[in-house]
C-alpha positions as CSV (number, residue, x, y, z in Angstrom):
1,M,0.0,-0.2,0.0
2,T,1.4,3.4,-0.7
3,Q,2.0,6.0,2.0
4,W,1.7,9.6,1.0
5,Y,3.4,12.6,3.2
6,Y,3.2,16.4,2.8
7,N,6.4,18.1,2.7
8,R,6.1,21.2,4.9
9,K,9.0,23.0,3.4
10,T,8.2,22.7,0.1
11,G,4.3,22.5,0.1
12,E,4.7,19.4,-2.4
13,V,2.8,15.7,-1.7
14,E,5.3,12.9,-1.8
15,E,4.8,9.4,-2.5
16,G,6.8,7.6,0.1
17,P,9.1,9.3,2.4
18,Q,11.3,11.2,0.2
19,S,12.7,14.0,2.6
20,L,13.7,14.5,5.9
21,G,11.6,13.5,8.5
22,S,11.5,16.9,10.1
23,D,10.0,18.6,7.0
24,R,7.2,16.3,6.1
25,D,3.9,15.0,7.7
26,G,2.2,11.7,7.4
27,P,1.9,9.0,6.4
28,F,-1.6,9.6,4.9
29,D,-3.6,6.9,3.3
30,S,-4.4,8.9,-0.1
31,R,-2.6,11.9,-2.2
32,E,-5.8,13.7,-1.3
33,D,-5.6,13.4,2.5
34,A,-1.8,14.5,2.1
35,A,-2.6,17.6,0.0
36,R,-4.8,18.5,2.8
37,A,-2.5,18.0,5.6
38,P,-2.0,21.4,7.0
39,Q,-6.2,21.5,7.3
40,I,-6.2,18.0,8.9
41,I,-3.7,18.7,11.3
42,A,-5.2,22.1,12.7
43,E,-8.5,20.3,12.8
44,R,-6.8,17.7,15.3
45,A,-4.9,20.4,17.0
46,R,-8.4,22.3,17.5
47,K,-10.2,18.7,18.9
48,W,-7.3,17.8,21.1
49,A,-7.3,21.4,22.7
50,A,-11.2,21.2,23.2
51,E,-10.6,17.8,24.8
52,D,-7.8,19.2,27.1
53,A,-9.9,22.5,28.1
54,L,-12.6,19.6,29.1
55,D,-10.3,17.6,31.3
56,D,-9.2,20.4,32.9
57,R,-12.5,21.5,34.4
């Protein structure tokens, strides 16, 4: 199964790990998900922050 990555440095989608691990996000199951990596990561961060806020009550 092919894994896809989003390179934060270049903004490009990569098939398989091609760049430094510190420059990429993933793996993702599809090219489309890798292309949406910044949005997916922001959504997850908001969700985790909301969960943490609930835990702190």
